[in-house]
N, C-alpha and C positions, 0 to 999 in steps of 0.2 A: 333191332330188337334183341339180338343176342348180347349185345353190349349192356343192355338194360338188365338182363338177367345176370350178367357177370357183376355188375355194379350192385345189384340187389343182394347177391350171394355174398359179396365182400362186406356190405354194411351189415348183413345179418351175422356173419361170423364175428364182425367187430362187437356187436352187441352182445353176443353169446360169450365172448372172450372177457368182456368187461364185468359180466355178472349182473347186467341190468335186469335180466329176465327173472332173477330170483325173487322170491316173495320176501316182505319185510320181516315175517316171522318164520324162522326156519322150521320145517316139518321134522318131526321125529321119525327116524327110519323104523321099519317094521322090525319086530324082534324074531320073526320067523325067517327073515332073509339074511344070509352072510353079507358083511360089508363089501367084499369084493363083487358080489353080484350086483348090489346097489350102484357101486361106482361104475361098473361095466356097462350097466343098462343106461345109466344117465349119459355117459360119454357116447354110447351107441346112439341114443337119441339125438344128442347134440350133433353128432356127425351125419346121421342119416336125414333128419328133419329138413335141412336146407335143400338137400338134392331132391327130396320128395316134393317139397313145395315148389321147386322150380320146374320139376317135371309136370306137375298138375297145372301150374300156370301156363306152361309152354303148349300143353295139350288143349287147354282152353282157348288160347290164342289161336292155335292151328284149327280148331273147330269153327270158331267164329269167322276166321280168315276164309276158309274153304266154303262156309255156308254163304257168306256174302258174295264171293265171286262165282258160286254156282247157282245162286238164286235166279230164276228166269226173269222175274219182275226187275231186278237191278240190272240184268244184262240188257234188257229192253231200254231201261232208262239211259244206261251208258250208250247204247247204240243211238238213241235219239239226241243225246248231248253231242255225240260225235258227228252226227249228220248236220247238226247246227254250226259245227265249227269247220266245215269244209271250205276249201279255198274257192276262188272265183271260177276255176275251170273244173271244179268238181272233184279235185284230187286233194287228198290229205297232205298237207305241206311236209310232214315228217316222212311219209312214205315216198313222196315224190323226191325228196332229197336223197333218200336211200337208193331208190331205183334209177336215179339219174346217172349214177356211177356204172351201171351195168350196160 
């Protein structure tokens, strides 16, 4: 999942660097703001926005992941699924393979 975020970040930075995100008709800057403030704010948005977007996506993923794995109904379903996959002697094969070394 981390590699997905890294890949997404690299693609986003490539799109930003090529200028695809700009509109077809350039907007006139405001006459009340100095040019250095406009350029600084646009570069700040360009640098901060991908990190903010990645953090939001990561938080959403974590919330969904922990909700799914702490939901009691899903835990019961997983327990029932594991009880059907028991071995012939009533032991889970993976656990049996691990405990046979001790």
